[in-house]
C-alpha positions in Angstrom: 126.1 114.4 98.9 125.1 117.1 101.3 127.2 117.9 104.3 126.2 117.3 107.9 125.0 120.9 108.5 122.6 120.7 105.5 121.3 117.3 106.8 120.6 118.7 110.3 118.9 121.8 108.9 116.8 119.7 106.5 115.9 117.3 109.3 114.7 120.0 111.6 112.6 121.6 108.9 110.9 118.4 107.9 110.5 117.1 111.5 108.7 120.3 112.3 106.5 120.0 109.3 105.4 116.5 110.2 105.0 117.2 113.9 107.4 114.5 115.0 109.1 116.7 117.5 112.3 115.7 119.3 111.4 112.1 119.8 113.8 109.3 118.7 113.8 108.2 115.1 110.9 105.7 114.6 110.3 103.1 111.9 108.7 104.8 108.9 109.1 108.3 110.2 110.4 111.2 108.2 113.5 111.3 110.4 114.2 107.7 109.4 113.7 108.5 105.7 116.1 111.4 106.0 118.8 109.2 107.6 118.3 106.5 104.9 118.4 109.2 102.2 122.0 110.0 103.1 123.2 106.5 102.4 123.2 106.9 98.6 124.5 109.7 96.3 121.9 112.4 95.5 120.2 112.5 92.1 118.7 115.3 90.1 115.3 116.3 91.6 112.3 114.6 89.9 108.7 115.5 89.7 107.1 112.3 90.9 103.4 111.2 90.8 102.4 108.3 93.1 99.1 106.7 92.3 97.9 105.6 95.7 100.5 106.9 98.2 98.5 106.3 101.5 98.5 102.4 101.7 101.2 100.2 102.9 104.3 101.1 100.8 103.1 104.4 99.5 103.9 106.5 102.6 107.4 105.0 102.7 108.0 105.9 99.1 106.7 109.4 99.6 108.9 110.2 102.7 112.0 108.7 101.1 111.4 110.6 97.9 110.9 113.9 99.7 114.0 113.2 101.8 115.9 112.7 98.6 114.8 116.1 97.4 112.1 115.2 94.9 108.8 116.9 94.4 106.0 114.4 95.1 102.3 114.4 94.2 99.9 111.7 95.4 96.6 110.7 93.7 94.0 108.8 95.6 90.4 108.9 97.0 91.5 110.9 100.0 90.0 108.5 102.5 93.2 107.6 104.4 95.4 109.9 106.6 99.0 108.9 106.1 100.8 111.8 107.8 102.6 112.8 104.7 105.0 115.8 104.7 103.3 119.1 104.1 105.3 119.6 100.8 103.4 116.7 99.2 100.6 117.8 96.8 97.5 115.7 97.1 95.1 115.2 94.2 91.8 113.5 94.6 90.0 111.1 92.3 88.8 107.5 92.0 90.2 105.0 89.6 87.4 102.5 90.4 84.9 105.0 88.8 87.3 106.4 86.2 87.5 109.8 87.8 91.0 111.0 86.9 90.1 114.5 86.1 92.6 116.0 88.5 95.5 114.4 86.5 94.5 115.9 83.2 97.0 118.3 81.7 99.7 117.7 84.2 103.2 116.5 83.4 105.5 114.3 85.5 109.0 112.9 85.2 107.9 109.6 86.6 104.6 107.9 87.7 104.6 105.1 90.3 101.5 102.9 90.2 101.1 101.1 93.5 97.6 99.8 94.0 96.6 98.5 90.6 95.4 94.9 90.2 92.7 95.4 87.5 93.9 96.2 83.9 91.4 99.0 83.3 93.0 101.1 86.0 96.2 101.1 83.9 94.3 101.8 80.7 92.5 104.8 82.2 95.7 106.2 83.6 97.5 105.6 80.3 94.8 107.5 78.4 95.3 110.5 80.7 99.0 110.4 81.3 100.3 109.2 77.9 102.7 111.9 76.6 102.8 113.5 80.0 105.1 111.0 81.8 108.7 110.0 80.9 108.7 106.9 83.1 106.0 104.6 84.4 106.8 102.3 87.3 104.3 99.5 88.0 104.3 97.6 91.3 103.3 94.1 90.3 103.9 90.8 92.2 105.8 87.5 91.9 102.3 85.9 91.8 102.4 86.7 88.1 104.4 83.5 87.4 102.5 80.5 86.1 104.0 78.1 88.7 107.0 77.7 91.0 108.4 74.4 90.0 112.0 75.6 89.6 114.2 77.2 92.2 116.1 80.2 90.9 113.5 81.2 88.4 114.1 84.7 87.0 112.0 87.4 85.3 111.9 85.5 82.0 109.9 82.7 83.5 106.5 81.7 82.2 103.7 84.0 83.3 100.2 83.1 84.4 97.7 83.0 81.6 94.3 84.7 81.8 91.7 82.0 81.0 88.6 83.5 82.4 85.9 83.9 79.8 85.0 87.4 81.0 86.7 90.3 79.2 89.3 91.4 81.7 88.7 95.1 80.9 85.2 94.7 82.2 86.2 93.3 85.6 85.7 96.0 88.2 86.1 94.0 91.3 88.5 91.2 92.3 86.2 88.2 93.1 88.6 85.3 92.9 92.1 84.9 94.3 92.9 82.7 91.3 92.6 85.8 89.0 95.1 87.9 91.0 98.2 86.8 89.1 96.7 86.7 85.6 95.2 90.1 86.0 98.5 91.5 87.2 100.1 90.1 84.1 97.5 91.9 81.9 98.1 95.0 83.9 101.8 94.8 83.2 101.0 94.5 79.5 98.8 97.6 79.6 101.7 99.5 81.1 103.9 98.5 78.1 101.1 99.4 75.7 100.6 102.9 77.0 104.2 103.6 77.9 106.3 101.6 75.4 110.0 101.7 76.3 109.3 103.7 79.4 108.0 101.1 81.7 109.6 99.5 84.8 107.9 96.4 86.3 108.7 95.6 90.0 107.5 92.2 91.2 107.7 92.1 95.0 107.4 89.0 97.1 105.7 89.2 100.5 106.0 92.8 101.7 106.5 93.0 105.5 107.3 95.4 108.3 105.5 98.2 110.3 102.0 99.1 109.1 101.5 95.7 107.4 97.7 95.5 107.0 97.6 91.7 106.6 99.6 90.3 109.5 101.1 87.7 107.1 104.5 88.3 108.6 103.6 90.2 111.7 102.1 87.1 113.2 105.5 85.6 113.8 107.3 88.5 115.6 104.2 89.1 117.7 103.7 85.4 118.5 107.4 84.8 119.3 107.5 88.0 121.4 104.7 86.5 123.5 106.9 83.6 124.4 106.2 79.9 125.3 105.9 77.0 123.0 105.4 78.0 119.3 104.0 75.7 116.7 106.3 76.0 113.6 105.6 74.4 110.2 107.4 71.5 108.6 111.1 70.8 109.2 112.3 74.4 109.1 114.3 73.8 106.0 111.8 75.2 103.5 112.9 78.4 101.8 111.2 81.7 102.6 111.4 85.2 100.9 110.2 88.5 102.3 111.0 92.1 101.8 110.7 95.0 104.2 108.3 97.6 102.8 110.9 100.3 103.4 113.6 98.5 101.4 111.2 98.0 98.6 110.1 101.6 98.6 113.7 102.9 98.6 114.6 100.6 95.7 111.7 101.9 93.7 112.6 105.5 94.2 116.2 104.8 93.2 115.0 103.1 90.1 113.2 106.3 89.3 116.3 108.4 89.9 118.4 106.2 87.6 115.6 105.9 85.0 116.0 102.2 85.0 113.7 100.4 82.5 113.0 96.7 82.8 111.5 94.0 85.0 112.7 93.1 88.5 111.9 90.5 91.1 112.1 92.4 94.4 112.1 90.2 97.4 114.7 89.1 99.9 117.0 88.6 101.6 120.2 88.6 99.6 120.9 84.9 100.2 118.7 81.9 100.9 116.6 82.1 104.0 114.9 79.1 105.6 111.8 79.2 107.7 113.9 78.1 110.7 116.5 80.9 110.1 113.7 83.4 109.9 112.0 82.2 113.1 115.2 81.9 115.1 116.3 85.3 113.8 113.0 86.8 115.0 113.5 85.2 118.4 116.9 86.7 118.8 115.3 90.2 118.3 112.3 89.8 120.6 111.9 90.6 124.3 110.2 87.3 125.0 112.9 85.2 123.4 114.3 83.6 126.6 111.3 81.2 127.0 110.5 80.5 123.4 110.5 76.9 122.2 109.8 76.0 118.6 107.9 72.7 118.0 108.3 71.7 114.4 105.2 69.9 113.2 105.2 67.8 110.0 103.4 68.9 106.9 101.1 65.9 106.8 99.9 66.5 110.3 99.1 70.1 109.5 97.3 69.2 106.3 95.3 66.5 108.2 94.2 69.1 110.7 93.2 71.7 108.1 96.1 74.0 109.0 96.7 76.1 105.8 100.0 77.3 104.6 100.4 81.1 104.1 97.3 82.0 106.2 97.4 79.7 109.3 101.2 79.4 109.0 102.1 82.8 107.5 105.0 83.1 104.9 105.2 79.3 104.6 104.0 77.3 101.6 103.9 73.5 102.1 106.5 71.9 99.8 105.2 70.0 96.7 106.3 69.4 93.2 104.6 72.6 92.0 106.2 74.7 94.8 109.9 73.7 94.7 110.7 77.2 93.5 108.6 79.0 96.1 110.8 81.1 98.4 113.7 80.7 95.9 113.0 83.2 93.2 116.0 84.9 91.6 116.6 88.5 92.6 119.9 89.0 90.9 118.6 91.6 88.5 117.4 93.7 91.4 120.6 93.2 93.3 122.6 94.4 90.3 120.5 97.6 90.3 121.1 98.3 94.0 118.4 96.5 96.0 119.5 96.6 99.6 118.1 95.1 102.8 117.7 95.9 106.5 118.7 93.1 108.9 115.8 90.8 109.7 116.2 91.7 113.4 115.4 95.4 112.6 112.3 94.4 110.6 111.1 92.1 113.4 111.7 94.6 116.2 110.1 97.5 114.3 107.1 95.4 113.5 106.6 94.5 117.1 107.0 98.0 118.3 104.5 99.2 115.7 102.0 96.4 116.5 102.0 97.4 120.2 100.8 100.9 119.3 97.6 99.5 117.8 94.3 99.5 119.7 93.9 96.6 122.1 91.0 95.1 120.2 93.1 95.1 117.0 96.0 93.4 118.8 93.7 90.8 120.2 92.6 89.7 116.7 95.4 89.0 114.3 94.4 88.8 110.6 96.7 85.8 109.9 98.1 82.9 111.9 96.7 80.6 114.5 94.7 81.8 117.5 96.2 81.0 120.9 93.5 78.5 121.5 93.9 76.7 118.2 97.7 76.6 118.5 97.4 75.1 122.0 94.9 72.5 120.8 97.2 71.5 117.9 100.3 71.3 120.0 98.5 69.0 122.5 97.3 66.8 119.7 100.8 66.6 118.2 102.4 65.7 121.5 99.7 63.1 122.2 100.4 61.6 118.7 104.1 61.5 119.4 103.6 59.7 122.8 101.2 57.2 121.2 
């Protein structure tokens, strides 16, 4: 590990390159990545190609990898500005149209495939990169499993079968959510086909934290920070699993450094988390926590009033025989390979701080969860039912 002087010099150089200036360390910044990079022993520098690199987890991977001393190249359509360090090489192409010309003839120690859902994306990358990459890391999803009937299910559990009559290699657009898991399974298989014995599959759960484009977790910190009576789903005892995008990204880079081959469920936290523990934990981290009151509303009432789990009530899936294992997937393999977690309070606070930097019109329209008007209506109906 480098000494303190080296760390300060490296911090100053990269902070200058990314125009962060002397401000305090912020979530997702290069300064934060540098601090986090010092927590683990250094590895030999790698030449890393990241397919994507400008979405949700990509910039976190890039900054952490650069902070760890690796050479990083990103490949994407060049449509997003992610504020990446100046040392990062950026190649342009389009996997949707099969334009991978900028990758031809180049060699990499490791390739990280972030955005792929459709199998032909992996096939096309494999045709170009086969023989030019020593390690292929594919970011998949725990939605690859056929069902969630068993708590503690591990990476050997039954995978979703593709039953659609259309040839999956001809599918160019995702048109049905039901195909998401099966197509990810086929994408995993394509990885193994093109990079046999060199593939690592990472299956995250719900990815959360600053820069989340879905609000599937952000709804809760933002809503709780607003204060008042909060409609909460079920009894509060249902299990929940989430992973901070920064923790996932750091884990992926360290898998690359150690050249770990295999399949890993990557979600969190380390031990069981109930919905109540998550919401009360968020409350403890928010500025509006003093006047927050949770009203736990039974599952049947929510169903009768068309309140949907996961979307209207983010991170929560209504319990049923098919969902007993939801929120209770085994992550022991990932823990054994060094998956670590920030405290929930840090993720919640950083998420709120980030959300408050967004334009007012974006803050006013969350992409998941209940609107204030709908929540107020449901709470009034619930209380009237209880009084009756």
